[in-house]
C-alpha positions in Angstrom: 16.4 145.6 -20.6 13.6 148.1 -20.0 12.3 146.9 -23.3 12.1 142.9 -22.3 10.7 144.0 -19.0 7.7 145.6 -20.6 7.3 142.8 -23.2 7.3 140.3 -20.1 4.6 142.6 -19.0 2.4 142.6 -21.8 2.7 138.8 -22.3 1.8 138.4 -18.7 -1.3 140.4 -19.4 -1.9 138.6 -22.5 -2.0 134.8 -20.5 -4.2 136.3 -17.7 -6.8 137.8 -20.2 -7.2 134.1 -21.8 -6.9 132.8 -18.4 -10.0 134.7 -16.9 -11.9 133.8 -20.4 -11.6 130.4 -19.9 -12.8 130.3 -16.4 -15.9 131.3 -17.2 -16.1 128.9 -20.3 -15.4 126.3 -17.3 -18.3 127.8 -15.0 -17.1 131.3 -13.4 -20.0 133.7 -13.7 -19.4 136.0 -17.2 -17.4 138.8 -17.4 -16.1 136.9 -13.9 -13.3 135.0 -14.9 -11.7 136.6 -12.6 -12.8 139.5 -9.5 -10.7 140.3 -6.4 -14.1 142.2 -4.9 -16.5 139.6 -5.9 -14.6 136.9 -5.0 -13.4 138.1 -1.7 -17.3 138.8 -1.3 -18.0 135.0 -2.1 -15.2 134.2 0.1 -16.5 136.1 3.0 -20.0 135.0 2.5 -18.3 130.9 2.6 -17.1 132.0 5.3 -20.5 133.2 7.0 -19.0 136.5 7.5 -22.4 137.2 5.6 -25.4 135.7 5.1 -26.0 136.9 1.3 -27.4 133.5 -0.1 -26.6 134.4 -3.4 -22.6 134.8 -3.0 -21.1 132.6 -1.1 -18.3 130.9 -1.7 -15.0 130.6 -0.7 -13.4 131.1 -4.0 -9.6 128.7 -4.8 -9.3 131.7 -7.5 -8.2 134.2 -4.0 -5.9 131.0 -2.6 -3.9 130.3 -5.8 -3.0 134.0 -6.2 -1.8 134.5 -2.5 0.1 131.3 -2.8 1.1 131.4 -6.5 2.7 134.9 -5.2 4.2 133.3 -2.1 6.1 130.4 -4.3 7.6 132.8 -7.0 8.6 135.2 -3.9 10.3 132.2 -2.3 11.6 130.8 -5.9 13.0 134.5 -6.5 14.1 135.1 -3.0 11.8 138.1 -2.7 9.7 137.0 -0.3 10.9 139.4 2.5 8.3 139.8 5.6 7.7 143.6 6.2 5.0 146.2 7.5 4.1 148.5 10.1 2.9 151.7 7.6 -0.2 153.0 9.1 -1.4 149.5 9.6 -5.4 150.5 10.4 -5.3 153.0 8.0 -4.9 150.9 5.1 -7.4 148.8 6.7 -9.9 151.7 6.6 -8.6 152.3 3.0 -9.8 148.7 2.5 -12.9 148.9 3.7 -13.7 151.6 1.7 -12.5 150.7 -1.4 -14.2 147.2 -1.2 -17.5 149.6 -0.7 -16.5 151.2 -3.9 -16.1 148.2 -5.9 -19.3 146.8 -4.8 -21.2 149.4 -5.5 -19.9 149.5 -9.1 -20.2 145.7 -8.8 -16.5 144.5 -9.6 -12.4 145.4 -9.4 -10.2 146.9 -12.0 -9.9 143.5 -12.7 -13.4 142.9 -14.0 -13.9 146.2 -15.0 -11.1 145.1 -17.6 -12.5 142.0 -18.1 -16.6 143.5 -18.3 -15.1 146.2 -20.8 -14.0 142.8 -23.2 -17.1 141.4 -22.5 -18.9 145.0 -24.3 -20.7 145.8 -21.2 -20.3 149.7 -21.5 -21.0 150.5 -18.3 -17.6 149.5 -17.4 -16.4 152.6 -19.3 -18.2 155.3 -17.2 -16.6 153.2 -14.5 -13.3 153.4 -15.9 -13.6 157.4 -16.4 -14.5 157.1 -12.3 -11.3 154.8 -11.9 -9.0 157.4 -13.6 -10.7 160.0 -11.8 -10.1 159.0 -8.4 -6.4 158.1 -9.4 -6.0 162.0 -10.3 -6.8 162.9 -7.0 -4.9 160.8 -5.1 -1.8 161.5 -7.9 -2.8 165.5 -6.5 -1.9 164.4 -3.0 1.2 162.1 -3.8 2.6 165.7 -5.9 2.3 167.5 -1.9 3.5 164.5 -0.2 1.1 162.4 1.2 3.1 159.3 2.6 1.9 156.7 5.2 5.5 156.8 6.2 8.0 154.0 6.0 7.6 150.1 6.7 10.0 148.1 8.9 11.2 144.3 8.6 9.0 141.8 10.6 9.2 138.5 12.1 9.1 135.6 9.2 6.1 134.6 11.6 4.5 137.8 10.9 4.8 137.4 6.8 3.8 133.7 6.8 0.1 134.5 8.1 -1.7 135.6 4.6 -0.1 132.2 2.8 -1.0 130.1 6.3 -4.7 131.3 6.5 -4.9 130.5 2.1 -3.5 126.7 2.9 -6.0 126.5 6.0 -9.0 127.8 3.5 -7.4 125.3 0.8 -8.0 122.4 3.2 -11.2 123.0 4.6 -12.9 123.3 1.3 -11.2 120.2 -0.2 -11.6 118.4 3.2 -14.2 120.2 5.1 -16.5 121.6 3.0 -19.8 121.4 5.3 -18.0 123.7 7.6 -18.9 126.5 4.8 -21.8 127.9 3.2 -22.4 127.3 -0.6 -24.7 129.2 -2.6 -27.5 127.1 -4.6 -28.1 130.0 -7.1 -26.6 133.3 -8.1 -23.2 134.6 -8.9 -21.9 132.5 -5.9 -23.4 129.0 -7.6 -21.6 129.5 -10.8 -17.7 128.3 -10.5 -15.3 126.2 -12.8 -14.0 123.0 -11.0 -11.3 123.2 -7.8 -8.7 122.2 -9.6 -8.9 124.6 -12.4 -10.0 127.8 -10.4 -6.8 126.7 -8.1 -4.3 126.3 -11.2 -5.5 129.6 -12.2 -4.8 131.5 -9.4 -1.8 129.5 -9.0 -0.8 131.1 -12.3 -1.8 134.4 -12.3 -0.8 134.8 -9.2 3.2 133.7 -9.9 3.0 136.0 -12.9 2.0 138.8 -11.0 4.2 139.1 -8.4 6.7 138.7 -11.2 5.5 141.7 -13.1 3.7 143.8 -10.7 0.6 143.8 -12.4 -1.3 146.7 -11.1 -3.7 148.8 -13.3 -3.7 151.6 -10.1 -0.1 151.9 -10.9 -0.2 151.5 -14.7 -2.7 154.5 -15.0 -0.4 156.1 -12.0 2.9 155.9 -13.6 1.8 157.0 -17.2 0.4 160.8 -14.9 3.6 161.1 -12.9 6.3 159.7 -14.8 4.7 158.9 -18.3 5.5 155.6 -17.8 3.6 152.8 -19.8 5.3 149.9 -18.6 2.8 148.5 -15.7 -0.3 149.6 -17.7 0.7 147.7 -20.7 0.3 144.7 -19.0 -4.1 145.8 -18.8 -4.3 146.6 -21.8 -2.6 143.2 -23.0 -5.2 141.6 -20.7 -8.1 143.0 -22.3 -7.0 142.9 -25.7 -6.7 139.1 -25.1 -9.9 138.5 -23.4 -11.5 140.6 -26.4 -10.2 138.3 -28.7 -11.0 135.3 -26.6 -14.6 136.6 -25.9 -15.3 137.1 -29.8 -14.1 133.3 -30.5 -16.1 131.7 -27.8 -19.0 133.9 -29.2 -18.5 132.6 -32.5 -18.0 128.8 -31.6 -21.0 128.8 -29.0 -23.0 131.2 -30.6 -23.2 134.5 -28.0 -22.8 134.5 -24.4 -19.4 135.8 -24.5 -19.9 139.0 -26.1 -22.5 141.6 -25.7 -21.7 145.3 -26.7 -24.2 147.9 -25.1 -25.4 149.0 -21.7 -28.0 147.2 -20.5 -28.8 143.6 -20.1 -25.0 143.2 -18.7 -24.1 139.8 -16.7 -24.4 141.2 -13.2 -24.0 145.0 -13.8 -26.3 147.9 -13.7 -26.8 151.3 -15.1 -26.7 154.0 -13.0 -24.4 155.6 -14.4 -23.3 157.9 -11.2 -22.7 155.5 -9.1 -20.9 152.9 -11.5 -18.3 156.5 -11.9 -18.4 157.8 -7.9 -17.8 153.5 -7.2 -14.9 153.4 -9.1 -13.6 157.2 -8.2 -13.4 156.0 -4.8 -11.8 152.5 -5.7 -9.2 154.8 -8.1 -8.7 157.7 -4.7 -8.2 154.7 -2.1 -5.7 152.5 -4.1 -4.0 155.1 -5.2 -3.2 156.5 -1.1 -2.8 152.4 -0.7 -0.2 151.8 -3.7 -1.9 149.6 -5.5 -4.7 147.5 -6.3 -6.8 144.7 -4.5 -5.0 142.3 -6.7 -1.9 143.9 -6.1 -2.5 143.6 -2.6 -3.1 140.2 -2.3 0.0 139.6 -4.2 2.0 141.8 -1.8 0.6 139.6 1.1 1.9 136.1 -0.6 5.2 138.2 -0.3 5.1 139.0 3.2 4.0 142.4 3.5 1.7 142.5 6.2 0.2 145.5 5.5 -1.0 144.8 2.7 -2.4 141.6 4.1 -4.5 144.0 6.9 -5.5 146.0 3.3 -7.2 142.5 2.3 -8.7 142.2 5.5 -10.6 145.7 5.6 -11.6 144.4 2.0 -13.0 141.5 3.3 -14.7 143.2 6.3 -16.1 145.4 3.7 -17.6 143.0 1.9 -19.4 141.2 4.8 -20.8 144.9 5.7 -21.9 145.9 2.2 -24.0 142.4 2.9 -24.8 142.9 6.5 -25.9 146.5 5.8 -27.6 146.6 2.5 -25.0 148.3 0.9 -24.1 146.6 -2.8 -25.0 147.4 -5.8 -28.0 145.7 -6.9 -27.7 144.1 -11.0 -30.4 145.5 -13.4 -33.3 143.4 -13.8 -35.8 142.6 -16.1 -39.7 142.7 -13.4 -42.8 141.6 -14.8 -41.9 142.8 -18.6 -40.3 146.0 -17.0 -37.0 146.9 -17.1 -35.5 147.6 -13.8 -32.3 150.3 -13.5 -30.2 148.6 -10.5 -27.4 150.2 -8.3 -26.8 150.8 -4.7 -29.8 151.4 -2.6 -29.9 155.1 -0.5 -27.2 153.2 2.2 -25.4 152.4 -0.4 -24.8 155.5 -1.6 -24.3 157.5 1.4 -21.6 155.1 2.1 -20.1 155.7 -1.4 -20.1 159.4 -0.4 -19.2 158.8 2.9 -16.3 156.8 1.5 -14.9 159.8 -0.9 -14.9 162.3 2.2 -13.6 159.7 4.6 -10.6 159.0 2.1 -10.0 162.1 1.2 -9.8 163.5 5.4 -7.0 160.4 5.3 -5.3 162.4 2.3 -5.2 165.3 3.9 -4.0 164.2 7.0 -0.7 162.5 5.4 -0.3 165.2 3.7 -0.7 168.8 5.3 -0.7 167.0 8.9 2.3 167.7 11.3 5.4 166.0 10.4 6.9 163.3 13.0 
């Protein structure tokens, strides 16, 4: 049974990797077939929570993820509203995880896709990500806990999926209420029906397999268990193969090995490392990466729904106060290194400090 479960996770990873690359083929930004952080940021912009004109679009992939998880959980009788485990702490952790993601310019999902597209800056991010998870594992081994969850009313668990239904209706029927980018990453997207279908499929697969890159690396460190990690390894392999095939067929644009001139990426390596360290650290304390938080929200977990709210607010905060990293660019023929400005750099460091305080208080603090 265990072998079959691992095979199922790997097959799901293969399917998701192909879907992510196909989303780029149909219009999503390069190396961004799926990025939870970027898509939540775009959605925040589409809802006018920030005014960065190049990243504003309510992404149907996010809607599909939550609804796909919700539908699959209902079908498998696993939809179980619960919550009450340090909700405001989870909001703060989600907030700072997003700051780390946008300093790096991607979540763990996009980090994997960037690697599959040849972006070697993502290797630096991966090293930071693993370092952050190791920091979190240290506290898990010492007894870190945000306490137990409690059964919640069905209405509470239904709020997150209901919000996605409302967003879908507004996107399709009342688009004038939203803002849409006319240039930049926010203007690049697959057709709504394709994006939604991709989200529903990935949401259903992720719900069934419990895919989570943070959980995968954590389990390898704690238990020598490779089951969850196999899904992201398979995702990387599938995305790499699909990129190489499309690169050959289309004459380029899908696989470009190197550090410089990567799509929506920067070569400020210390902030690639520290940004993803913050992400790995915070997500380990949360119990899952941004993808996993969306899937759990679809299953009725209100703590994860609050974490996602923290991610969205963090994204809006980043673009309202100039904290997000900037991609490398060429100005007057000169290559200019991007990355977060001083405000963003300070907030990444503050985030690591805050996450450490949360870890210490919930590990060594007075027990209830």
